[in-house]
MARGU-736561 format. One record per atom (N, C-alpha, C): residue in one letter; z negated, x negated, y negated. Coordinates in steps of 0.001 Angstrom, whole numbers, plus 500000, padded with zeros to 6 digits. Layout:
N
AZXY...
end
This chain:
214
M585607649412640965M586048648166641503M585042647009640820T584509646095641634T583839644926641194T584423644232640078V583752643458639166V584217642690638093V584620641195638713V584077640921639831V584324639597640641V585082639894641496D586074639278641814D587214639256643118D586561638312643979G586661638765645286G586272637919646352G587265636652646529V586593635761647068V587332634276647355V588221634762648437P589674634314648204P590665634629649293P590338633657650433A590705634364651750A590332633618652836A591361632306653013R592491632315652209R593424631196652237R593083630195651399R592090630276650613R591816629275649776R591331627957650443R590781627801651687R590322626705652253R589807627115653454P590089625998654650P589602626470655913P588304626842656165L587404626287655576L586011626641655542L585862628145655278I586341628525654190I586158629935653915I586882630907655134R587856630431655677R588509631189656717R587546631331658001L586928630315658163L585867629945659373L584821630880659116A584335630926657726A583138631703657506A583281633038657646Y584455633598657323Y584713634919657220Y584964635464658701A585681634520659652A585868634665661071A584345634977661588L583684634062661427L582216633888662087L581402635233661621A581548635712660183A580802636763659734A581461638063660715R582722638142660779R583235639381661498R582818639278662925R582740638213663556R582281637983664939R580807638374665233E579864637868664059E578480638525664135E578444639922663895V579141640612662984V579132642108662782V579617642634664073R580590642019664651R581115642865666024R580097642760667011R579411641480667031R578363641612668195R577220642364667810M576718642810666521M575619643674666396M576191645041666207T577308645387665860T577929646829665694T578948647325666643G579801646399666940G580893646850667946G582108646953667007K582136646585665625K583015646680664582K583210645463663922A584555644705664008A584641643357663358A585128643636662277L584075644109661313L584454644306659716L583764643199659056L584510642947657775L583902641915657074L583270642701655913T581936642778655797T581338643438654660T581665642726653341P581928643836652389P582433643289650982P581640642366650164D580425642154650574D579614641205649940D579928639642650224I580392639446651349I580670638185651789I581715637468651028P582884637925650711P583919637374649974P583425636912648214L582300637893647956L581710637522646670L580784636470646700R579887636439647703R578970635314648004R579603633949648142A580964633858648751A581530632768648887A581840632016647649H581655632486646633H581900631839645355H580833630800645299R579673631184645909R578430629967645984R578359629682647463F579431628780647867F579403628659649312F578130628211650063G577185627383649457G576025626992650009G575054628204649962Q575019629017648877Q574262630277648869Q574698631095650016L576065631265650398L576338632137651324L575869631558652784V575916630298652854V575220629749654167V573837630014654293G573204629780653265G571918630121653373G571388631505653475Y572149632697653023Y571940633796653039Y572171634154654684A573495633684655109A573578633781656547A572414633542657528Q571896632364657250Q570819631877657989Q569552632905657713L569518633447656550L568365634352656500L568635635577657174E569739636296657207E569923637348657917E570034637103659329K570444636091659855K569931635737661375K568609635624661582S567848635026660744S566354634927660922S565597636492661136V566269637308660173V565539638691660077V565942639506661425A567083639096661998A567427639908663263A567002639183664555R566512638016664374R566206637231665915R564729637806666256R564947638140667588R563340638527668500R562831639384667568P563152640468667228P562121641429666180P560873641801667131L559868642061666827L558635642483667380L558405644011667146V559015644607665873V558994645899665559V559966646639666128A559801647918666728A560703648792667159A561772649030666428G563214648931666947G564298649052666106G564336650496665388R564052651343665977R563980652653665247R562990652533663961L561917651808663984L561236651742662801L561812650948661717R562402649841662262R563150648843661366R564272649598660781A565161650205661481A566291651103660908A565788651934659822L564732652958659939L563963653838658974L564031653121657889A563060651989657880A562630651199656783A563707650950655780V564748650079656480V565780649589655699V566643650614655044L566970651745655902L567735652770655293L567189653531654317K565868653788654226K565175654454653113K565212653365652010S564972652307652002S564851651363650977S566358651328650210A567529651305651188A568738651256650648A569125652444649986V568859653702650241V569271654881649551V568377655176648350M567249654699648485M566461654732647274M567186654030646001Q567761652903646422Q568294651971645419Q569885652537645077G570255653567645876G571758653914645550G572756653043645993C572426652045647147C573494651281647551C574498652014648666E575741652170648290E576526652925649028E576824651905650375M577033650681650117M577149649834651280M576302650042652227C575033649748651710C573880649617652864C573560651127653300Q573758652247652561Q573806653631652986Q574550653673654330D575964653138654102D576870653182655006D576351652398656472I576165651015656069I575614650181657273I574184650888658132G573304651120656938G572199651531657412G572046652999658422S572898653637657972S573104655177658584S573819654716660023F574812653898659961F575166653466661417F574250652930662232E573588652047661722E572424651445662599E571456652247662996A571083653241661867A569961654030662401A570354655074663379R571631655382663520R572289656326664737R572134655434666193A572424653934665962A572282653243667062A570897653203667737Q570022653330666772Q568628653320667092Q568139654667667533G568674655459667650G568414656900668162G567988657724667074I568264657416665831I567866658363664621I569076659424664640D568639660762664802D569704661833664736D569869662285663557D571104663270663592D571495663655662259D570497664535661398G569660665198662152G568558665960661635G567610664991660619Q567302663882661139Q566363662872660558Q567151662259659457L568582661956659428L569200661522658280L569195662487657117R569411663929657561R569451665009656731R568021664962656113D566745664809656594D565649664910656109D564995663890655509L565587662599655391L565118661313655111L564455661427653816H565214661985652949H564824662180651322H563513663091651308R563133663770652278R561931664688652286R561082664415653695Y560960663094653992Y560286662836655263Y558896663295655275R558254663120654201R556786663720654170R556648665182654634D557515665983654256D557498667413654543D558336667819655808S558873666969656316S559707667105657515S558948667089658829E559058668085659943E558641667781661150E559355667000662052R560589666264661498R561426665493662430R560691663941662440F559657663612661668F559252662260661632F557776662523662340D557477661279663079D555970661341663562D555244660566662343D553925660489662559D552959659705661740D553343658420661533T553581657704662585T553911656178662368T555120655961661604E556270656910661879E557392656827661150E557214657146659666R556359658099659389R555941658466657892R555288657217657333L554458656443657779L553779655462657235L554805654238656917V555678654024657947V556761652935657682V557540653339656387L557799654648656370L558676655041655246L558046654989653825D556681655310654015D555751654970652822D555825653770652346L555791652698653363L555724651264652924L557226651108652337A558280651500652815A559561651313652249A559680651678650868V559104653012650651V559020653418649389V558326652568648358A556970652408648714A556110651684647899A556667650145647436M557375649500648377M558005648239648051M559324648478647435T559884649585647265T561285649537646570T561111650040645345R559824650981644772R559805651224643487R559331650065642717T559521650097641331T559099649165640553T558180649657639600P556677649144639484P556377648173640254P556051648201641495V555786647226642311V555402647410643745V554029647733643774V553670648867644418V552165649079644574V551969649399646083V551330648692646764V551188648992648138V549703649033648406A549093650265648782A547739650396648911A547319649550650316P546210648793650203P545825647933651254P545392648928652552E544995650252652179E544610651185653404E546144651413654178L547229651445653473L548484651708654106L548727650319654970L548597649347654474L548827647937655185L548006647838656754E546760648109656400E545676648154657538E546127649144658405E546528650400658230E546906651347659141E548242651069659988L549163650709659170L550451650074659727L550022648745660758R549183647866660409R548867647043661152R548499647297662433D547462648299662494D547004648780663698D547933649655664415R548771650199663859R549717651090664657R550936650068665194L551421649170664484L552443648090664868L551978647313665907G550764646652665894G550212645894666966G549743644660666345G549684644309664941G548988643067664592G549628642643663307D549171641425662922D549606640845661773D551055640513661511A551598639936662890A552963639482662694A553774640658662655E553593641790663368E554432642870663158E554623643392661743L553218643368660927L553015643796659631L553939643089658770V553878641676659003V554659640796658092V556083640791658341E556382641060659434E557900641126659842E558542642496659155L557672643512659291L558235644656658425L558357644549657108V557321643995656537V557206643738655029V558505642906654554H558540641873655234H559781640994654937H561303641807655163L561368642571656105L562686643302656272L562959644062655057I561796644823654646I562142645661653570I562420645003652260A561757643621651994A561986642912651040A563556642499651068V564058641930652227V565403641508652380V566229642711652022E566073643854652501E566986645153651966E566695645180650641N565719645037649867N565865645093648372N566828643952647928L566785642822648466L567784641798648084L569151642210648260R569358642928649462R570845643216649918R571209644413648946S570364645260648665S570857646611647936S570816646181646521R570124645244645917R570252644872644538R571417643993644197F571833643113645093F573153642554645001F574417643283644972N574316644127645962N575488644968646156N575577646147645036G574327646405644751G574393647597643443G574990646842642198A574721645628641976A575022644967640873A576325644811640679F577159644616641789F578519644327641967F579477645883642172G578490646868642390G579033648098642856G579825648249644037L579360647564644980L580176647435646467L579818649007647070G580959649271647499G581009650555648244G580980650471649587A581102651454650387A581136651520651911A582059650704652483A581646650201653726A582643649264654469A583311649868655506G582989651237655976G583581652004656881G582987652025658238F581689651760658480F580914651759659559F580506653189660042S580395653986658976S579949655347659209S581099656326658664E582278655917658662E583489656837658276E583622658303659059G583627659090658411G583476660412659141G582326660839659891M581260660104659587M580043660525660339M579041660658659167A577815661277659700A576744661547658670A576030660168658211C575741660502657006C574892659407656171C573498659977655731A572430659151655581A571517659669654726A571813659779653241R571462660797652538R571826660786651165R571374659787650223L572260659429649348L571730658531648358L570723659309647356E569588658656647149E568530659349646179E568594659040644737T569208657795644373T569207657445643171T570178656353642766G570519656213641452G571172654957641168G572690655065641362A573403656032642042A574931655798642358A575525657327641825P576672657257641453P577370658488641147P577159659639642173G576900660709641776G576856661891642517G575292661885643474A574547660868643323A573331660638644077A572486661885643593A571351662164644739A570752663291644464A569309662795643353D568765663659642857D567725663450641927D566662663674642916P565671662626643123P564486662964644229P563608663897643764A563454664294642219A562630665374641994A563003666568642372S564522666920642678S564978668195642865S565582668170644501A565170667317645187A565781667105646464A565656668033647500D564547668876647367D564113669714648575D565124670833648510G565945671166647337G566577672388647280G568244671841647499A568520670604647629A569833670160647670A570287669818649099P571449669786649273P572014669620650546P571507668041651005G571216668046652487G570707666749652966G571578665938653657L572845666033653559L573786665224654296L574809664893653342A575119663448653570A576302662945652923A577183662270653939V578337662183653523V579320661498654406V580072660246653907A579799659168654495A580328657923653992A582115657995654020S582466657482652884S583908657584652806S584378656221653260
end
């Protein structure tokens, strides 16, 4: 349980409206009218909640990068940070973009798996490099990704998306936020570090590759 309680919807009409709009947006994107557990916490600083909502809308608006690649990048960053909430949502979104259970199972060993093509591996390389501390991204990786994605705008979009996922996962991880029910009963990519029961990446090849969100 997080040490900070969420702001009750009954506290004031503006909070109720914000929660209703958040549920509607999530339903539009996923088909599930769920309120993610970070929103009631962010509501303690309502102006920041509004700003964060605008950031998320800008990230989702008119993407240039293929949804499949975006989903892989987000999910890889999330599970590396041990964010259970983003593992749950990210696995759901990955399945919606055509990522199958085999790829979810092999995400922790994507470099050795035959289930990923060269472009997907490069996108995942970028997610790994940007999620580790310190961030070290080889210019050669950026150049090759720019060529494969189609240009500077696509590359900037992908880097921005991974950076935003780091923001999400670190906020959620600080408060210990768990799954929100998006992938309940379905396969999720395994957590790689930072959470109870998460796999040690150094010994990942011999461990089971599939977790189920609760």
